[in-house]
N, C-alpha and C positions, 0 to 999 in steps of 0.2 A: 654201640648206642650213642656214644659221645660224638662219633664222626657223623652220624645221621643228624643229630641235633645241630652240629656245626654247619652242615650243608643246608638245613632248613633255615638257620639264621642268615646264611649268605643269600639265600633266595628271597628273603623277606626284608633285606636292607633297602633303604631308600636308594634310588638309582644314582643320586649325586654323591653318595659316599660309598657306593659299591665298587669293589675292585676285582680284577681278574687275578686269581691266585697263580703264583709262579713257584717253581721249585727253588729251594734255598741255594742260590749261586750268586757270584759277584755280579753286580750291575754292569751291563755291557759298556757303560761309559765311565766307570770308576777309574779305569787305567788311563783315561784321557786328562785327568786333573793334574795340575802342577804347572810349573813354568815351561815356557816354550823352548823347544830345542829341535833343530833341523834333523839331527841324528835320530831322535826318538820318533819323529813323524815318519821318517823313512823306514824305521824298523816296524812301525805299526801298519803301514800301508804297502810295504814292498811285496807282500805275498799275493797281491791282486794284479793280474796281468793288464788291466785297463788303466792302472795308475801310471802316469808318465812322470819321470824325474828328469828334468833338463838341467845339467850342471854346466856352468860357464864362469868366466872371470870378468870382473870389471877392471879395466885398465886405467887406474888412477895414478896417484903418486906411488902406489904399490898394488900388485894384483890382489883383488878381493874375491874370494870364492863365493859363488851364489848358487842357489838351488831353487828352481821353479817347479812346483808340483801341481799337476792338473789331472783331471779324469778325462780320458779320451772318450769323446762322444757327448760330453756335457759342456764343452767350451767352444767358443767361436775362434777357430784357429787363425783366421785372417785378422781378427781384431787383436789377438794375442801377438801375432807376428809384427803387425804394423805399429802398434802403440806400446809394446813392452820390449820384445826381444830386439827389434831393429834399433830402437832408441838407445838401448843399453849396450848393444854389441857392435854397431856399425861405426860409432864415433872412434876416431883415431886417438891413441894415447896422447895425453897432454893438451888436447884441444877442448875448448868450451868448458862446460861445467865439469867434465871429467877430470880436468886438471886439478881441481880442489878435492877430489875424492880421497878419503882416508878411511880405514876400518871404523873409526869412531863416529864419522859423520855420514857414512854412505847411505844409511836408511833415510835420514832426514833430508839429505840432498836429493835423492831420487824422489822422495815424496813431494818436495816443494818445487823442483825445477825440471826433472827429467821424465816425469810420468804425465803425458797429456790425456790420459783416459779420464772419463767423466766420473767414474765411481772407483775410489781408492780409499783405504782406511788402514790404520795400524792396529795390530793385535799383539797381545802379550801372554795369552793363555793357550795351552796345548789343545784344550777342548774347542776353543774358537777356531783354531787352525784346521782341525779335523772336520768340524762342521762346515767350514767354508769350502774346503776341498771337495768333500762329498756332496756339497750343494751345487757344485758347478763353477765355483770361482777359482781363480788362479792365485796361489800363495807363493810369495818370493821371500826366501831366507837369505840373510847376509852373514856368511861365516858362522861364528859361534854366538852371534847376537841372540838375545832372548826376546827380540821383537821381530816382527815380520810385516810385510805389506800384502794386503788382499786386493786384487784387481777384479772388478766386476766384468767378467768376460763370458758370461753364460750364453750358450748358443745351441742348445739341443733342438732336435726336431720336434715340432708340435703341430697339433691339428689347428686348422684355420678357424676363424670365427664364422660359424654357420648357424642357420636357423635350427633350433632344437626340435627334433621330430615329436617329442612327447608333449610339447606345448605350442603346437602350430596355431596361428591365428590368421583370420582373413585380413584384418587391418591392424597394423602395428609394426614395430621394428622387426627386422629379420636377423638379428644377431643373438648369439647365445654364448654362454660361458664355455671355456675350454678346460683342459686338464692342467694348464699352467697358471699358478697362483698369481704371478705378476701381471699376466694378461688380464685376468679377471678383475684385479684391483684397478687396472687402467680403464676397463670398461665402466666401472662404477664411477671413477673420477670424471669420465666424460659426461655422465648423466648428472652428477652433483658437483658443480664447480664451486665449492664453498670451503673455506678454511676450517669450518667446524666439523667437517667429515673426518672422523677418526678411524684409523686402521691400525690395530694393535696386533703384533705377531708374536706367537709363542710356538713351542715345539711339543708334540705329543708322540708317545710311542718310544719306549726305551731302546728298541732295536731299530725301527724305521726312522726315528727322528723327523717326523712329518711336520711341515710348516702349517700352522693354523692361523688364520686371520680373523679377528673379531672386529666387525665394522658397525659403526653407529654414528649418529649425528648429535654432537654435543648441543645442549640447550633444548633438544627435542626428546631424545631418549632419556628416560628417568635414570638418575645415577644409581638408584637401588637396583634397577633391572640390569644395568651394565655390570655392577659389582657382583650380582648373583650369577650371571653368566660366566664371568671370569673365575669366580670361586668354584663353580661346578666343574669347569674345564681343568682347573689346576689340581683338583682332587682325583682326576682320572689316572689310574695306574694300569697300563697295559703294554704289551710288547709291540704291537703294530697298529697303525692307523692307515689303512689303504684306501678307505672311502669314507665319505661323510656319515654313512650309516653306522660305522664303528662307534662313533661318539654319540649318535642320536639316542640309542638306548641307555647310554650311561648318564645322560643329563636330564631325561624326562622326569616328570613328577610322579606319575602313576605307572608302575611297570606292568601291572596286570590288567591291561585294557587293550582291545583291538583298535581303538580310535587313535589316530595320529595326534600327538601333542606338539609336534614340531613340523612346521611346513617347510617344503623345499621347492626350489625353482631353478631352472636353467636360463632364465631370461633376465638380463641386466635391468630392463625397464621395470619388471615386477619387483626385483630386489630393491631398486631405488625408491619405488613407490612405498614399499613396506618400511624402509628407513625413514621416509618422510612422515610416516604414521607413528613414529616413536619406537619402532621395533629394532632389535639387534640381529645382525646377520653373522653367520659363521661360514668361512670359506676354508676348504681343505685342499692342499696342494695335491694334484693328481686326480681330482674329481671335478666334473663340471656341475655336480649337484650341490647347490648351496642351501644352507639351513637358515630359517628365520624363526625367531622366538619373540614373544609368545605366539602360539597358534590357537585360534578360536574356531569353534564349530562352523560358524557362518561363512568364514572365508574359504572353506573347501568347496563351497558351491558358487564361488565367484571367480571370474577370470579377468585377465588384464584387458581384454577386449571390451569389457563392460564400461571402461573409462574412455574408450576411443569412439564409441557410437553415441548417438543421441539418447537422451535420458528416457524418452518414451519407448524407444526400441529396447533399451536395457530392461525396463520394467517387464515387458512381455517375455523377453528371453529368460530372465530370472524366474518368472512364474513357471515357464515350461520346465526349467531345470529343477525346481522344487517339486513339481508334479512328477517328473521322471524319477526323482529320488524316492518319493512315496511309492510309486508303482514298482520300482526295482526292489524295495524292501518288503512290500505287503501284498503284491498281486497274487503270488501262489498261495499265500496263507489265506487270503480272502476267498479264493476259489475253493480251497479245502474246507474252510469253515461253512461256507454257504451250501456246498453240495453234500456235506456230511451231517450238519446239525440244523441248518437254517434254510431249508428248501422253500419255506413259505415266503421268503423275502424276494424271490425272483418271480417274474411273470410266468403264467402257466405255459404259454407257448415256448418260452425260453427253457423252462424246466423240462418240457417234453423233448425239446431238441437235444438238451444235454443228456437226458436219460437214454435217448435213441443212440447217441454217439458212444455212450458207455456200455451199450449192450454187447455182451461178450467179453468185456475187459475183465481179466481174472483177478485184479487187485483193486483195493480201495483207492480213494482219491489221494490219501497221504502217501502211500507207497508209490503211486503213479507220479505224483509231483516230485517226490524225492529222487526217483530214478531218472526222470527227464532233466531235472536240475543238475544232478550229478553228471549226466552225459553232456550237458551243456558246458559245465565247468571243464570237463576233460577235453572237449573240442576246442574251447577257448585257450586252454593251456598248451595244447598241441600246436595250434595255429600260431601262438606267441613265440614258441621256442624254435619252430622250424624256420628255414630261410623265407624271406618275405613272399616271393612268388608262390612257393609251395604252401606256405601257411595260409594265404588267402584262399587258395584252391581247396585245401583241407577243410577250412572253416565253412565255406559255402557248400561244397559238394557233400561234406559230412553231415551238415544239418539237413539238407534236402533229402539225401538218401535215407538217413536214419529215421527222420520224421515220417516220410512217406511209407517206408517199409514197416514201421511200427504200427501205423494206422491200419494198413492193409492186413497185417497179421493180428489185428484186434488186441494188441498189447497195450496201446495207448489210445485214448479218445482224441478226436480231432480238436475238441475245445481245449484240452490240455496243451496240445501243440501250439495253439494260438496264444494261450496264457504265457507259456514259457518263452515264446518268441517275443512277445511284447515286453516281458520282463528283461530279456537280454538286451533289447534295443534301448529300454529305459536306463539300463545300467551304463550304457555308453554316453548318456547325457550328463553323467557326473564327470566334471572336468579333471579331477585329480585321481590318478590310478590307485594310490594307497588308500584313499577314502572309498573308492569304488570296491576295493577288495573287502573292506569292512562291511559294506552293504551286502556283498555276496556271502560273507561268512555269517552275518546275522540272519540271513534268509532261512537258514536251516533250523535254528531253534524256534523261530517264529512259526515255521510249518509244523513242527512237532507240537507246539502249544495249541495251534489252531486245530490240528487233527485230533488232539486229546480232549480239549475243553471248548472248542468252538470260539465264538466271539469273546467269551469270558477269558479263555486262555490267551487270546490275542491281546486283549486289554491288559492282562497281567504282564505280558511280555513288554508292551509299550510302556507301562507304568514303571517296571523295573529299569528299562532302558533310560527313561527320563530321570529317575532318581540317580542312576549312575552318572549321567551327564551333568546333573546339577552338582554332584559331589566332586567333579573333576576340576582341576586347575592346571594351567600351563604357566610355569614360572610365577606363580602367585596370582594370576589373573583368572577369574571365573571362565570356564570353558564355553558356557552358553551366553556370555556377554555379547551384545547388550540386551538380550532377552531376559536373562536372569543373572544379576539384578537388572531390572527394567530401566531402560533409558529411552524415553520417547524421542528425544532429539536424534540420537544415534539411529533409532529405527527408521525415522523419516528421512535421515540424511543419506545413509549408505548401508542398508541391510537387506530387507526384502525388496526395496526400491532404491534407486539412486537419484538424488536430486540433480538438477542441472548444475553445471560448473559455476554459473553466476550465483547460485544459491548456496554453494558450499563456502561459507565465510569463516568457518572455524575448523581447526584440526580435529581429527578423530579423538574420542574421549580417552583412548589409550595414551596419547601423548601428554595431554593435560599440561601443556607448557606454552609459553609465548612463542611467537614465530621468530625467525632469525633476525629479521629487521628490528623488531622491538627490543630483542635482547642486545643487539649491537648498539642501539641508541642509548640504552641504560649504561 
């Protein structure tokens, strides 16, 4: 009984204090603590075949044994050979700076005079050396010294900067984030060339030791928001962070809701735009998906292209998007409620046409809609997981064959095929995949309520959904902002409509801070 109560407590903890439980065993990094020693580094890493240990001697006033440790495949060998090994090994004894080399000054002399590489630093802790080696840097040890030099020689294979397929646009930049953290931060720096752009790096995952970068713009992002993000990240205790989704569930406010509380993007322009609105970004090494907090309901129906087109066009496109969201959520439920309880609401000719189409169908409208919606979800999932050419064929052929055969066999009415098809098309008008999944999920309880109580049940479902959204917060910000609490300026500026750029004279209400120029002048 006690174990069940403990499990219930774990499941109901707030996500930012929730932990993944691990068996009682030593922390994987505990043995890395202590003073630096080349012998201990070699003992720790020598069991791995991809760790390369290069031993050589510096020929100064007396030979000085050195040990260079790298991970094969993570370093740029040409850079390492040209700017480290050749510089230290090709000089003849007694010439140049090597004439002054002694065991006591070897590290400082190499650091100041013999290392032409751009990135070099001193370390004194064993944990720092292990992290640097496993992170792709080269670490050089000098005899029994308790100090070492770290050379920035990272050079692993990585994917190029390409347009993200999940966020394609007609007009806008064609670049997207990659799986390399430093490339991603450079893409952000290209967009925001301001010294107030802050990039803070920390490590998460006791086993993977994954680099995490927290990005924000000082004087725009609220200090309370930045502090809350850092506090929630610092409280995460888990073995591995292999993708940004690992930490997404650990830092969200409400764990038991299908609605996304943290937005994500693969586009640097979208990331930079959110930063300029006062939000905080989170980048995970090894993942092109970046996180942005806080996330509000309305932004999941907006895309970056809304800010690249003329304002009048954006108003029309956003209206179509909102209509598509309503159809995707309510179309099957409305059909079920009208055909089951409220036939008097449709014209007589249309009612007779629907009744003629349902002649011979063995199930009621609720079961009919549930069956076709479930088949639609199966076809969508199958087309998504299969290779792209086969997936497109399965989606098109499957829908045509199944729909046509079902109507001919009098299993499904023709009107239901039309309703389900319109619903599927409307779902694709929702720009974000994780938000579209929520709409597809909520469609089922809405259909049950409409099939049980008609419009009254549908109203109860919408009322409960509204209450749930009103109670939600994302990092302390109301989820339905600026609708609730109501902000007329924000509504007219950039919510249902977007004002022209010449009319956008103030930052979004989320920032609530002076612009960078004003803050600089003060």
